[in-house]
PADRENDO-159449 format. One record per residue (C-alpha): residue number from 1; residue in one letter; chain; y, x negated, z negated. Coordinates in Angstrom, 1 decimal, m for minus. Example, Ala and Ser with C-alpha at 12.3 -4.5 7.8 and 13.67 -1.06 7.14 Angstrom:
BEGIN
rec k:1 r:a c:A yy:m4.5 xx:m12.3 zz:m7.8
rec k:2 r:s c:A yy:m1.1 xx:m13.7 zz:m7.1
END
This chain:
BEGIN
rec k:1 r:x c:A yy:m11.9 xx:19.1 zz:m15.4
rec k:2 r:x c:A yy:m9.5 xx:16.3 zz:m17.1
rec k:3 r:x c:A yy:m6.1 xx:16.5 zz:m14.8
rec k:4 r:x c:A yy:m4.9 xx:13.0 zz:m16.3
rec k:5 r:x c:A yy:m7.2 xx:10.8 zz:m13.6
rec k:6 r:x c:A yy:m5.5 xx:12.9 zz:m10.8
rec k:7 r:x c:A yy:m1.8 xx:12.4 zz:m12.1
rec k:8 r:x c:A yy:m2.7 xx:8.6 zz:m12.9
rec k:9 r:x c:A yy:m4.0 xx:8.2 zz:m9.1
rec k:10 r:x c:A yy:m0.8 xx:10.1 zz:m7.9
rec k:11 r:x c:A yy:1.0 xx:7.9 zz:m10.1
rec k:12 r:x c:A yy:m0.6 xx:4.4 zz:m8.6
rec k:13 r:x c:A yy:0.0 xx:5.8 zz:m5.1
rec k:14 r:x c:A yy:3.6 xx:6.6 zz:m5.2
rec k:15 r:x c:A yy:4.8 xx:3.6 zz:m7.0
rec k:16 r:x c:A yy:2.9 xx:1.3 zz:m4.8
rec k:17 r:x c:A yy:3.9 xx:2.7 zz:m1.7
rec k:18 r:x c:A yy:7.6 xx:2.3 zz:m2.9
rec k:19 r:x c:A yy:6.8 xx:m1.4 zz:m3.6
rec k:20 r:x c:A yy:5.1 xx:m1.8 zz:m0.4
rec k:21 r:x c:A yy:8.1 xx:m0.2 zz:1.6
rec k:22 r:x c:A yy:10.6 xx:m2.5 zz:m0.2
rec k:23 r:x c:A yy:8.9 xx:m5.8 zz:0.8
rec k:24 r:x c:A yy:6.2 xx:m4.8 zz:3.6
rec k:25 r:x c:A yy:8.9 xx:m3.6 zz:5.7
rec k:26 r:x c:A yy:11.1 xx:m6.9 zz:5.9
rec k:27 r:x c:A yy:7.7 xx:m9.0 zz:6.1
rec k:28 r:x c:A yy:6.9 xx:m6.8 zz:9.1
rec k:29 r:x c:A yy:10.1 xx:m7.5 zz:10.6
rec k:30 r:x c:A yy:9.7 xx:m11.4 zz:10.0
rec k:31 r:x c:A yy:6.4 xx:m11.2 zz:11.5
rec k:32 r:x c:A yy:7.3 xx:m9.8 zz:14.6
rec k:33 r:x c:A yy:9.7 xx:m12.2 zz:15.5
rec k:34 r:x c:A yy:8.6 xx:m15.4 zz:17.4
rec k:35 r:x c:A yy:5.5 xx:m16.7 zz:16.7
rec k:36 r:x c:A yy:4.8 xx:m19.7 zz:14.4
rec k:37 r:x c:A yy:1.8 xx:m21.7 zz:12.8
rec k:38 r:x c:A yy:3.3 xx:m19.6 zz:9.0
rec k:39 r:x c:A yy:3.3 xx:m16.4 zz:10.5
rec k:40 r:x c:A yy:m0.2 xx:m17.1 zz:12.1
rec k:41 r:x c:A yy:m1.3 xx:m17.9 zz:8.7
rec k:42 r:x c:A yy:0.8 xx:m15.3 zz:6.6
rec k:43 r:x c:A yy:m0.9 xx:m12.6 zz:9.3
rec k:44 r:x c:A yy:m4.7 xx:m14.0 zz:8.4
rec k:45 r:x c:A yy:m3.8 xx:m13.8 zz:4.4
rec k:46 r:x c:A yy:m2.7 xx:m10.5 zz:5.0
rec k:47 r:x c:A yy:m5.8 xx:m9.3 zz:6.9
rec k:48 r:x c:A yy:m8.7 xx:m10.7 zz:4.1
rec k:49 r:x c:A yy:m8.0 xx:m6.9 zz:2.5
rec k:50 r:x c:A yy:m9.4 xx:m5.3 zz:5.8
rec k:51 r:x c:A yy:m12.5 xx:m7.4 zz:5.9
rec k:52 r:x c:A yy:m13.5 xx:m8.6 zz:2.6
rec k:53 r:x c:A yy:m15.3 xx:m6.4 zz:0.3
rec k:54 r:x c:A yy:m13.1 xx:m4.9 zz:m2.2
rec k:55 r:x c:A yy:m15.5 xx:m6.1 zz:m4.8
rec k:56 r:x c:A yy:m14.7 xx:m9.8 zz:m3.6
rec k:57 r:x c:A yy:m11.4 xx:m9.5 zz:m4.0
rec k:58 r:x c:A yy:m10.9 xx:m7.4 zz:m7.4
rec k:59 r:x c:A yy:m13.3 xx:m10.0 zz:m8.4
rec k:60 r:x c:A yy:m11.0 xx:m13.0 zz:m7.3
rec k:61 r:x c:A yy:m7.7 xx:m11.3 zz:m8.5
rec k:62 r:x c:A yy:m9.6 xx:m10.2 zz:m11.7
rec k:63 r:x c:A yy:m10.2 xx:m14.6 zz:m12.3
rec k:64 r:x c:A yy:m6.4 xx:m15.0 zz:m11.3
rec k:65 r:x c:A yy:m5.1 xx:m11.9 zz:m13.8
rec k:66 r:x c:A yy:m7.3 xx:m13.6 zz:m16.2
rec k:67 r:x c:A yy:m5.8 xx:m14.8 zz:m19.6
rec k:68 r:x c:A yy:m7.9 xx:m18.2 zz:m19.2
rec k:69 r:x c:A yy:m6.3 xx:m18.4 zz:m15.5
rec k:70 r:x c:A yy:m3.1 xx:m20.5 zz:m15.0
rec k:71 r:x c:A yy:m1.4 xx:m17.8 zz:m13.7
rec k:72 r:x c:A yy:m2.6 xx:m15.2 zz:m16.4
rec k:73 r:x c:A yy:m1.9 xx:m17.6 zz:m19.3
rec k:74 r:x c:A yy:1.8 xx:m18.2 zz:m17.9
rec k:75 r:x c:A yy:2.6 xx:m14.5 zz:m17.5
rec k:76 r:x c:A yy:1.3 xx:m14.0 zz:m21.0
rec k:77 r:x c:A yy:2.8 xx:m16.8 zz:m22.8
rec k:78 r:x c:A yy:6.3 xx:m16.4 zz:m21.2
rec k:79 r:x c:A yy:6.6 xx:m12.6 zz:m20.2
rec k:80 r:x c:A yy:3.7 xx:m11.2 zz:m22.5
rec k:81 r:x c:A yy:2.6 xx:m9.6 zz:m20.0
rec k:82 r:x c:A yy:m1.2 xx:m9.1 zz:m19.3
rec k:83 r:x c:A yy:m2.6 xx:m7.6 zz:m15.9
rec k:84 r:x c:A yy:m5.9 xx:m7.3 zz:m16.7
rec k:85 r:x c:A yy:m7.2 xx:m3.8 zz:m18.2
rec k:86 r:x c:A yy:m3.8 xx:m2.2 zz:m17.6
rec k:87 r:x c:A yy:m1.9 xx:m0.4 zz:m15.1
rec k:88 r:x c:A yy:0.6 xx:m2.8 zz:m14.3
rec k:89 r:x c:A yy:m2.7 xx:m5.1 zz:m13.1
rec k:90 r:x c:A yy:m3.5 xx:m2.1 zz:m10.7
rec k:91 r:x c:A yy:m0.1 xx:m1.6 zz:m9.6
rec k:92 r:x c:A yy:m0.4 xx:m5.1 zz:m8.4
rec k:93 r:x c:A yy:m4.0 xx:m5.3 zz:m7.0
rec k:94 r:x c:A yy:m3.0 xx:m2.3 zz:m5.4
rec k:95 r:x c:A yy:0.2 xx:m3.7 zz:m3.3
rec k:96 r:x c:A yy:m2.1 xx:m6.7 zz:m2.5
rec k:97 r:x c:A yy:m4.9 xx:m4.7 zz:m1.4
rec k:98 r:x c:A yy:m3.0 xx:m1.9 zz:0.6
rec k:99 r:x c:A yy:m0.3 xx:m4.5 zz:1.9
rec k:100 r:x c:A yy:m2.1 xx:m4.6 zz:5.5
rec k:101 r:x c:A yy:m1.7 xx:m0.9 zz:6.0
rec k:102 r:x c:A yy:2.2 xx:m0.7 zz:5.4
rec k:103 r:x c:A yy:2.8 xx:m4.1 zz:7.6
rec k:104 r:x c:A yy:0.8 xx:m3.6 zz:10.7
rec k:105 r:x c:A yy:1.7 xx:m0.4 zz:11.5
rec k:106 r:x c:A yy:5.8 xx:m1.5 zz:11.4
rec k:107 r:x c:A yy:5.2 xx:m4.9 zz:12.7
rec k:108 r:x c:A yy:3.3 xx:m3.7 zz:15.9
rec k:109 r:x c:A yy:6.1 xx:m0.7 zz:16.3
rec k:110 r:x c:A yy:9.2 xx:m3.4 zz:16.1
rec k:111 r:x c:A yy:7.1 xx:m6.3 zz:18.6
rec k:112 r:x c:A yy:6.9 xx:m3.5 zz:21.2
rec k:113 r:x c:A yy:10.7 xx:m2.5 zz:21.0
rec k:114 r:x c:A yy:13.0 xx:m3.7 zz:24.2
rec k:115 r:x c:A yy:14.8 xx:m7.3 zz:23.3
rec k:116 r:x c:A yy:17.8 xx:m5.3 zz:24.8
rec k:117 r:x c:A yy:17.9 xx:m2.7 zz:21.7
rec k:118 r:x c:A yy:18.8 xx:m5.6 zz:19.4
rec k:119 r:x c:A yy:20.9 xx:m7.8 zz:22.0
rec k:120 r:x c:A yy:23.2 xx:m5.2 zz:22.6
rec k:121 r:x c:A yy:24.0 xx:m4.5 zz:19.4
rec k:122 r:x c:A yy:24.6 xx:m8.2 zz:18.4
rec k:123 r:x c:A yy:27.0 xx:m8.1 zz:21.7
rec k:124 r:x c:A yy:28.7 xx:m4.6 zz:19.4
rec k:125 r:x c:A yy:29.5 xx:m7.3 zz:16.9
rec k:126 r:x c:A yy:26.7 xx:m5.7 zz:14.5
rec k:127 r:x c:A yy:24.9 xx:m8.2 zz:12.3
rec k:128 r:x c:A yy:21.3 xx:m8.5 zz:11.9
rec k:129 r:x c:A yy:21.2 xx:m6.2 zz:8.7
rec k:130 r:x c:A yy:23.1 xx:m3.7 zz:10.1
rec k:131 r:x c:A yy:20.9 xx:m3.8 zz:13.6
rec k:132 r:x c:A yy:17.6 xx:m3.9 zz:11.8
rec k:133 r:x c:A yy:18.5 xx:m0.8 zz:9.6
rec k:134 r:x c:A yy:20.7 xx:1.3 zz:12.1
rec k:135 r:x c:A yy:19.1 xx:0.6 zz:15.7
rec k:136 r:x c:A yy:15.6 xx:m0.8 zz:15.1
rec k:137 r:x c:A yy:14.3 xx:1.0 zz:12.1
rec k:138 r:x c:A yy:15.1 xx:4.5 zz:13.8
rec k:139 r:x c:A yy:13.4 xx:3.9 zz:16.7
rec k:140 r:x c:A yy:10.1 xx:3.3 zz:14.8
rec k:141 r:x c:A yy:10.0 xx:6.1 zz:12.2
rec k:142 r:x c:A yy:6.8 xx:7.5 zz:13.9
rec k:143 r:x c:A yy:5.4 xx:4.4 zz:12.7
rec k:144 r:x c:A yy:7.1 xx:4.0 zz:9.3
rec k:145 r:x c:A yy:6.0 xx:7.6 zz:8.6
rec k:146 r:x c:A yy:2.2 xx:6.6 zz:9.1
rec k:147 r:x c:A yy:2.6 xx:3.4 zz:7.8
rec k:148 r:x c:A yy:4.0 xx:5.1 zz:4.6
rec k:149 r:x c:A yy:0.9 xx:7.7 zz:4.5
rec k:150 r:x c:A yy:m1.6 xx:5.1 zz:5.2
rec k:151 r:x c:A yy:m0.5 xx:3.0 zz:2.0
rec k:152 r:x c:A yy:m0.2 xx:6.4 zz:0.1
rec k:153 r:x c:A yy:m3.9 xx:7.5 zz:1.0
rec k:154 r:x c:A yy:m5.5 xx:4.0 zz:0.8
rec k:155 r:x c:A yy:m4.3 xx:3.6 zz:m2.8
rec k:156 r:x c:A yy:m5.1 xx:7.0 zz:m3.8
rec k:157 r:x c:A yy:m8.5 xx:6.6 zz:m2.7
rec k:158 r:x c:A yy:m8.8 xx:2.8 zz:m4.4
rec k:159 r:x c:A yy:m12.4 xx:2.1 zz:m6.2
rec k:160 r:x c:A yy:m13.6 xx:m1.3 zz:m6.1
rec k:161 r:x c:A yy:m9.9 xx:m3.2 zz:m6.6
rec k:162 r:x c:A yy:m9.3 xx:m0.7 zz:m9.1
rec k:163 r:x c:A yy:m12.5 xx:m0.6 zz:m11.0
rec k:164 r:x c:A yy:m12.7 xx:m4.6 zz:m11.5
rec k:165 r:x c:A yy:m9.3 xx:m5.2 zz:m12.3
rec k:166 r:x c:A yy:m8.5 xx:m2.0 zz:m14.6
rec k:167 r:x c:A yy:m11.8 xx:m0.6 zz:m15.9
rec k:168 r:x c:A yy:m12.2 xx:2.9 zz:m16.7
rec k:169 r:x c:A yy:m9.4 xx:3.3 zz:m19.7
rec k:170 r:x c:A yy:m9.1 xx:6.9 zz:m20.3
rec k:171 r:x c:A yy:m5.3 xx:7.6 zz:m19.7
rec k:172 r:x c:A yy:m4.4 xx:4.1 zz:m18.7
rec k:173 r:x c:A yy:m7.1 xx:3.1 zz:m15.9
rec k:174 r:x c:A yy:m9.2 xx:5.3 zz:m15.3
rec k:175 r:x c:A yy:m7.6 xx:6.8 zz:m12.0
rec k:176 r:x c:A yy:m9.9 xx:10.0 zz:m9.8
rec k:177 r:x c:A yy:m12.1 xx:7.6 zz:m7.8
rec k:178 r:x c:A yy:m13.1 xx:6.1 zz:m10.9
rec k:179 r:x c:A yy:m13.7 xx:9.6 zz:m12.7
rec k:180 r:x c:A yy:m15.8 xx:11.0 zz:m9.5
rec k:181 r:x c:A yy:m18.0 xx:7.9 zz:m9.8
rec k:182 r:x c:A yy:m17.9 xx:8.5 zz:m13.7
rec k:183 r:x c:A yy:m18.9 xx:12.0 zz:m13.5
rec k:184 r:x c:A yy:m21.4 xx:11.7 zz:m10.5
rec k:185 r:x c:A yy:m23.2 xx:8.2 zz:m12.8
rec k:186 r:x c:A yy:m24.0 xx:11.0 zz:m15.6
rec k:187 r:x c:A yy:m25.1 xx:13.9 zz:m13.4
rec k:188 r:x c:A yy:m21.6 xx:15.9 zz:m13.8
rec k:189 r:x c:A yy:m21.6 xx:16.9 zz:m10.0
rec k:190 r:x c:A yy:m19.6 xx:19.9 zz:m10.6
rec k:191 r:x c:A yy:m16.7 xx:17.8 zz:m12.2
rec k:192 r:x c:A yy:m17.3 xx:15.0 zz:m9.6
rec k:193 r:x c:A yy:m16.4 xx:17.9 zz:m6.9
rec k:194 r:x c:A yy:m13.3 xx:19.0 zz:m8.6
rec k:195 r:x c:A yy:m11.9 xx:15.5 zz:m8.7
rec k:196 r:x c:A yy:m13.2 xx:15.2 zz:m4.7
rec k:197 r:x c:A yy:m11.5 xx:18.4 zz:m3.8
rec k:198 r:x c:A yy:m8.0 xx:17.8 zz:m5.6
rec k:199 r:x c:A yy:m8.3 xx:14.4 zz:m3.7
rec k:200 r:x c:A yy:m9.1 xx:15.7 zz:m0.6
rec k:201 r:x c:A yy:m6.5 xx:18.5 zz:m0.3
rec k:202 r:x c:A yy:m3.8 xx:16.0 zz:m1.3
rec k:203 r:x c:A yy:m4.8 xx:13.3 zz:1.3
rec k:204 r:x c:A yy:m5.4 xx:15.9 zz:3.8
rec k:205 r:x c:A yy:m1.9 xx:17.7 zz:3.2
rec k:206 r:x c:A yy:m0.3 xx:14.6 zz:3.5
rec k:207 r:x c:A yy:m1.8 xx:13.9 zz:7.0
rec k:208 r:x c:A yy:m0.7 xx:16.9 zz:8.3
rec k:209 r:x c:A yy:3.0 xx:16.3 zz:6.9
rec k:210 r:x c:A yy:3.0 xx:13.0 zz:8.7
rec k:211 r:x c:A yy:1.9 xx:14.5 zz:12.0
rec k:212 r:x c:A yy:4.9 xx:17.7 zz:12.0
rec k:213 r:x c:A yy:6.9 xx:14.5 zz:11.0
rec k:214 r:x c:A yy:6.3 xx:12.4 zz:13.8
rec k:215 r:x c:A yy:5.9 xx:15.4 zz:16.3
rec k:216 r:x c:A yy:9.6 xx:16.2 zz:15.3
rec k:217 r:x c:A yy:10.6 xx:12.4 zz:15.3
rec k:218 r:x c:A yy:9.1 xx:12.2 zz:18.8
rec k:219 r:x c:A yy:12.1 xx:14.8 zz:19.9
rec k:220 r:x c:A yy:14.6 xx:12.4 zz:18.6
rec k:221 r:x c:A yy:17.2 xx:11.2 zz:21.2
rec k:222 r:x c:A yy:16.0 xx:7.4 zz:20.1
rec k:223 r:x c:A yy:12.6 xx:8.1 zz:20.7
END
């Protein structure tokens, strides 16, 4: 069994999850505040990766990132970046595809926090950023852990989107899910089973860890 697809999958999942933490948590906070038409539209867009077939999303991302498209040609001309059939393209597609798995749990947890928490912090002279970072986030630790694990595990098992955007270039875009497909397609079931077992073991271990973290977090004074 080649280990490169496994490492590529882990690398993709780790990078994607870190990006999702940076952009997903602030987005979830914004969506958890008062509703507006813009927020309704944003939530609808975020929900699309959950209901669309991965191949459909991957196809439209392929068209958008193509050097023949407006976005693709602009990136290629001014930044010399080609997202099609590249690891960078996998990262961008994975961020888009897994974004709801980061945003939804965090948004739901923030929306259910008592408003008195933030109001008490404001009366003590704390800024919105300090209130968000020091008061609100510590109170949703379980949801944060869940969102991170869901995003990582979802990215780790992606198939349709990464196949459409990246193809199956060895050492570049051929992640473990693609390797499993190729092995089955060539009747190499033993090799496919090896890849599948490794992914299963990694995902199962991560899920066990998040249950342990959530159990400990539930004992915290703020929970």
